[in-house]
C-alpha distance (Angstrom), angle and dihedral (degrees) to the residues before:
residue distance angle dihedral
M1 . . .
Q2 3.81 . .
R3 3.81 91.0 .
F4 3.80 90.6 51.3
K5 3.82 91.8 49.6
R6 3.79 90.9 50.0
L7 3.82 94.2 47.2
A8 3.80 92.5 44.9
G9 3.80 91.0 47.3
L10 3.80 93.6 49.5
G11 3.80 90.7 45.0
L12 3.79 92.0 52.1
F13 3.80 90.8 44.8
C14 3.82 92.1 54.1
F15 3.81 91.7 42.2
S16 3.81 91.2 53.4
W17 3.82 91.0 54.0
M18 3.81 91.1 47.0
L19 3.80 89.8 52.7
W20 3.81 89.6 52.2
G21 3.79 87.0 54.6
V22 3.81 91.3 52.6
I23 3.81 94.3 54.0
P24 3.84 96.4 77.6
L25 3.81 89.9 46.8
L26 3.81 96.7 53.1
P27 3.82 96.6 89.5
F28 3.79 89.9 54.8
I29 3.81 96.4 43.3
A30 3.80 99.4 44.7
D31 3.78 117.1 66.9
A32 3.80 96.0 -153.0
D33 3.77 142.9 105.8
G34 3.78 124.1 -79.2
A35 3.79 96.7 -96.7
T36 3.80 92.7 54.2
I37 3.79 92.3 48.0
A38 3.81 90.0 48.8
A39 3.81 90.5 51.2
W40 3.80 92.1 49.0
T41 3.80 91.1 47.1
T42 3.79 90.9 51.8
A43 3.80 91.8 48.0
V44 3.81 92.7 49.7
L45 3.80 90.4 47.2
V46 3.81 92.6 52.0
V47 3.81 92.9 46.5
S48 3.81 92.1 48.5
E49 3.81 91.7 50.6
L50 3.80 91.7 48.0
C51 3.80 90.8 49.9
F52 3.79 90.2 49.4
Y53 3.80 94.5 51.0
V54 3.80 94.1 43.7
S55 3.80 89.0 50.3
L56 3.80 89.8 52.8
L57 3.80 89.7 51.1
L58 3.80 91.2 50.7
L59 3.81 95.8 44.5
G60 3.79 95.9 45.1
R61 3.77 138.8 -147.2
P62 3.86 98.5 -48.3
F63 3.80 91.2 58.4
Y64 3.80 91.2 45.0
L65 3.80 92.5 51.3
A66 3.82 92.0 47.0
F67 3.81 90.7 48.5
K68 3.80 91.3 47.4
A69 3.82 91.8 49.9
G70 3.80 90.8 49.3
M71 3.78 92.6 49.7
K72 3.80 91.2 46.5
G73 3.80 90.7 54.1
L74 3.78 91.3 47.4
W75 3.80 91.0 48.2
Y76 3.81 91.8 52.3
K77 3.79 90.7 47.4
L78 3.80 91.1 52.5
R79 3.80 94.4 43.9
G80 3.80 96.4 42.0
R81 3.77 135.1 -113.3
A82 3.83 93.9 -75.7
Q83 3.80 90.5 72.6
L84 3.79 90.9 52.5
E85 3.80 94.1 57.4
S86 3.82 97.9 45.3
């Protein structure tokens, strides 16, 4: 059961990031009016966020803390060292 939770969590985690990558492409893929594209974009955004949060629930606190530490390091790298010291 633990292996299934881990595989399902990692699968949902990767799927949520792939959905985030699809969002900027939706206007070019869908041949529809603006309101329909906005609705599809909102739906994909909500599904990707749900997948992300469910994956965090399945993977647990250690994965969340490791992910948070990685994002914090990336954020400081993007913002510069001055933000890290203050």
